[in-house]
N, C-alpha and C positions, 0 to 999 in steps of 0.2 A: 798314836791310837790307830788301830786298824779299822777298816770299814766292814760293815756287815756284808755278807756275800751277795745279798740281793741288790745292793746299791754300790758295790765296789767300783765298777767301771764308771758309773755316773759321777760319783764323787771325785774319783781320781782324774777323770778326764777334765773336769773343771780346774783342778789344781795344775794339771799338766799344761792346760791352755795358758794359765797365768805364768808358769815358768817359761813357756815358749815366748810369750810376749816380752818377758824380761830379757831373754837371750837375743831377741831381734833388735834390741837397743844397742848392741855391741858388735864389734867386728870379729872378736875372738873371745874364747874362754879366758885367756890370760887378761885381756882388757877388762872383762867383766869382774874378775876377781881383784884386779888391781884398783879399779876406779870405784866400784860400787860396794866393795866388801873389805876395804883396807882395814887390816887388823882383826877382822872377824874370821878367825880360823875355823870355827865351827861351821859357818855358812860356806866357806871356801871348800871344806871337805864335803859338804852337802852337794855343791856343784859338781865336784869330781864324781861322787857316787851317782848323781843324777845322769851324768853323761854316760857312765858305764852301764847303767840300767837301760837307758834309751838304746844304746848300741846292742845290748843283749836282746831287748824286746824286738828291735828291727830284725835281727838274725832269726829269732823264733818265728816271727810273722812271715818272713820270707820262706822259711822251711814249711810252714803250715799251708802256704798258698801253692806250693808245688804239687 
């Protein structure tokens, strides 16, 4: 489900914070996927997509700040 435009960043930032907390519990993406998501291919693909999106967002933000 998508967020309404007036609260998109508010809602997403809360979810992002939750994902970051989960990432901080592990030393690597590989460890996260092996130890906490064993056999859950759907969630493992979600982690891969999350990482790609974060990298893309980082690049966009850097470009916007220049």
